[in-house]
C-alpha positions in Angstrom: 5.4 2.5 40.7 5.8 -0.8 41.8 6.0 -4.5 40.7 7.0 -7.3 41.7 10.9 -8.1 42.4 14.0 -8.0 40.3 17.0 -8.2 41.6 18.8 -5.3 41.5 22.3 -5.7 42.4 24.2 -5.8 39.6 22.3 -2.6 38.0 23.9 -0.6 41.4 27.4 -2.2 42.6 30.3 0.1 41.8 33.9 0.2 42.0 34.5 3.6 43.0 32.8 5.4 46.0 31.5 8.1 43.2 28.2 7.3 41.8 27.8 6.0 38.5 26.9 9.1 35.9 28.1 11.7 38.8 29.2 13.9 35.8 25.8 14.0 35.3 24.2 15.2 39.3 24.7 18.7 39.9 24.8 19.0 43.9 23.5 21.7 46.1 22.4 22.8 48.8 18.8 24.4 49.6 20.7 28.1 49.8 22.2 27.7 46.9 19.1 26.0 44.7 19.4 28.6 41.1 17.9 28.9 38.3 21.3 28.5 36.1 20.5 24.4 38.3 17.2 23.6 36.7 17.4 25.7 33.0 21.1 23.1 33.0 18.4 20.4 34.1 16.4 21.8 30.9 19.4 21.8 28.4 20.1 18.0 29.7 23.4 19.1 31.0 23.3 18.1 33.9 19.9 14.6 34.9 19.8 15.3 38.5 19.7 18.4 41.0 20.9 17.1 43.9 19.8 19.2 47.4 22.4 18.0 50.3 19.6 17.9 53.8 16.8 19.5 52.6 14.9 18.8 55.0 16.2 17.8 59.0 15.9 13.7 60.0 13.6 14.9 62.6 11.5 16.7 60.4 11.5 13.4 58.5 10.7 11.3 60.9 7.2 13.7 61.6 6.8 13.1 58.2 7.3 9.9 57.5 5.3 8.7 61.2 1.9 11.0 60.2 1.8 9.8 56.3 2.2 6.3 57.5 -0.7 6.7 60.3 -2.7 8.5 57.4 -1.9 5.6 55.3 -1.0 4.3 51.6 -3.4 3.1 49.9 -2.9 1.2 46.0 -3.1 3.2 43.3 -6.5 2.4 41.0 -4.6 1.5 38.0 -1.7 -0.7 39.4 -2.6 -2.0 42.4 0.7 -2.9 43.1 2.1 0.7 43.9 0.6 2.5 47.3 0.4 6.4 47.6 -1.3 8.9 49.5 -3.3 11.4 47.3 -3.9 10.6 43.7 -1.8 10.8 40.2 -3.8 13.0 37.1 -1.8 9.2 35.7 -4.2 7.3 37.2 -6.8 8.9 34.8 -6.3 7.3 31.9 -9.0 9.6 29.7 -11.5 9.0 31.3 -13.8 11.2 32.9 -15.2 9.9 35.7 -12.0 9.5 36.9 -10.8 13.3 35.7 -13.9 14.4 37.7 -12.4 12.6 40.8 -9.3 13.5 40.4 -10.6 17.5 40.7 -12.9 17.2 43.3 -10.0 15.6 45.3 -7.3 17.5 44.4 -8.1 19.7 47.3 -8.4 17.5 50.1 -5.0 15.7 49.3 -3.4 18.9 49.7 -5.1 19.0 53.0 -4.1 15.5 53.9 -0.4 16.0 53.1 -0.7 18.8 55.5 -2.2 17.5 58.0 0.3 14.2 58.5 2.4 16.7 58.1 1.5 18.7 61.1 3.7 20.5 63.2 6.4 21.0 60.9 4.0 21.4 57.5 4.7 20.3 54.1 8.0 20.1 52.6 5.5 20.0 49.2 5.0 23.6 50.0 8.2 24.9 50.9 9.3 23.2 47.4 6.6 25.4 45.9 7.4 28.0 47.2 11.3 28.0 46.8 10.3 27.2 42.8 8.3 30.3 42.6 11.6 32.8 44.3 14.5 31.7 42.1 12.8 31.5 38.8 12.5 34.9 36.8 8.9 33.8 35.3 7.4 33.0 38.8 6.6 29.2 39.2 2.8 28.3 39.9 0.1 25.3 40.1 -1.0 23.7 36.5 -4.6 24.6 35.6 -6.1 21.7 33.7 -9.6 22.2 31.8 -9.8 25.5 34.0 -9.4 23.5 36.9 -6.1 23.6 39.5 -4.5 20.1 40.0 -3.0 18.5 43.2 0.6 18.4 44.2 2.6 16.6 46.3 1.6 13.1 46.0 3.0 11.0 48.9 4.9 7.2 47.5 5.3 4.3 49.5 8.4 1.5 47.9 8.6 -1.8 50.0 11.2 -4.2 50.6 10.6 -6.8 47.9 9.3 -4.6 45.0 10.6 -1.7 42.6 9.6 1.0 40.4 9.5 -0.5 36.8 12.1 1.4 34.3 8.9 4.2 32.9 9.2 7.5 31.2 6.9 10.4 32.7 5.7 12.5 30.4 2.4 15.1 30.4 1.3 15.1 26.5 0.3 11.6 27.0 -1.6 11.5 30.4 -3.4 14.9 29.3 -3.1 14.6 25.3 -4.5 17.3 23.0 -3.6 19.9 25.3 -2.4 22.7 25.3 -1.2 23.0 28.5 0.6 19.5 28.2 1.6 19.9 24.8 3.9 23.1 25.3 5.7 21.1 27.6 9.2 21.4 27.1 11.3 20.1 29.6 9.0 17.9 32.7 10.9 17.4 35.7 10.8 15.2 39.0 10.4 16.2 42.1 11.0 14.3 45.1 11.3 14.7 48.9 12.6 11.8 50.3 11.1 11.3 54.2 12.3 7.5 54.5 16.0 5.7 52.9 16.3 1.8 53.0 20.1 0.7 55.0 20.8 -1.4 51.3 18.7 -0.8 48.3 16.2 2.6 47.3 18.6 4.1 44.5 17.0 6.4 41.4 18.4 4.3 38.0 18.2 6.5 35.2 19.2 6.0 31.4 20.2 8.2 28.9 18.5 6.9 26.2 15.4 8.4 24.8 13.1 5.5 24.0 10.5 6.4 21.7 7.2 5.4 22.2 6.6 2.3 20.1 9.5 1.0 21.9 8.2 2.0 25.5 4.9 0.1 24.4 6.6 -3.0 22.7 9.1 -3.7 25.7 7.1 -3.1 29.1 4.3 -6.1 27.1 1.2 -4.6 29.3 3.0 -3.7 32.9 3.4 0.5 33.2 6.6 0.1 33.1 10.1 -2.1 31.6 11.5 -4.7 33.5 15.1 -3.5 34.4 16.8 -6.6 33.5 15.6 -6.1 29.9 18.0 -2.8 30.0 21.6 -2.5 29.8 23.0 -0.9 33.3 21.7 2.8 33.7 23.7 5.5 32.9 23.5 7.4 36.4 22.4 5.3 39.5 22.6 7.5 42.9 21.0 6.9 46.6 19.6 9.6 48.1 19.8 10.1 51.7 16.8 11.0 53.9 15.7 14.9 54.1 17.7 15.3 50.9 15.0 16.6 47.6 15.7 15.2 43.9 15.0 17.0 41.1 15.3 15.3 37.9 14.7 15.2 34.1 11.3 12.8 33.9 11.5 12.3 30.7 15.1 10.5 30.4 13.9 6.4 31.1 13.9 5.2 34.9 13.4 3.4 37.7 14.0 2.9 41.7 15.9 -0.2 43.2 14.9 -2.1 45.3 14.4 -1.7 49.2 16.1 -4.5 51.3 15.7 -3.4 54.8 13.0 -0.8 55.0 10.0 1.2 52.9 11.4 3.9 51.3 9.2 7.0 51.3 9.2 10.2 49.3 6.7 12.8 48.8 7.5 14.3 45.2 5.4 16.5 42.2 6.6 17.3 38.6 7.8 20.0 36.8 7.1 21.6 33.3 9.7 23.7 32.3 8.5 25.7 28.9 11.4 28.3 28.0 13.4 30.6 30.2 10.7 33.5 29.7 7.8 32.1 30.9 6.3 30.7 34.3 7.5 27.2 35.9 4.5 24.5 36.8 4.0 21.8 38.5 1.7 18.6 39.6 1.3 15.1 40.5 
């Protein structure tokens, strides 16, 4: 999600070499990511899992070039946001848009795979990894008896930012057992291009009630970060990193300063230690 330029400098400056809120960031590698890490995230013991060098720099170059060639298009309901694929958030409970989402889900996944050739889609790799490490397994989320899309590609351009928002499946799909059974919701992002300056993930610990959030966002999809206190956690991912983070917490993106910030993303639902994880975009 993005909006007009917001000066984020005062929100991301730090007096030391550690990221702000570093004690809430668990750092690991692809081969060491574990179910225990995901449980810690679900239990609010940490805010972010950072998997270093999930994909190589060369792979990132291939994917970012393929995605740019494929072309980013605006969200239906937020014109300044550019993405490849359709997010379920865009449907806004409209039956025709819900049908469009499901009708294009498989096509969007195949488009991403084509854009990632010949190295393969990191989204498929993350999906398999979650299935391997989680005891109850992990699978594609279904809704209305239909498979959801997974693997949105999003661009944050210099001079823009993602407003502060939280992602709650039950808001996007109300009164559905699939969404209301979610205990914790994670965002999973693989960063295929990062700016040299800016582009940090900003996060606040406070869980903001829906009524307060709606009042503060003033008709936008999220809250301008200048209307919030400094974030509790600030982390700049490296190109090739995978971040898995608590999407129920208020979060935003600092404005890139020199080049586009490109990431592939989906959500992960946790419903209990003995339940499968599910994922969707």
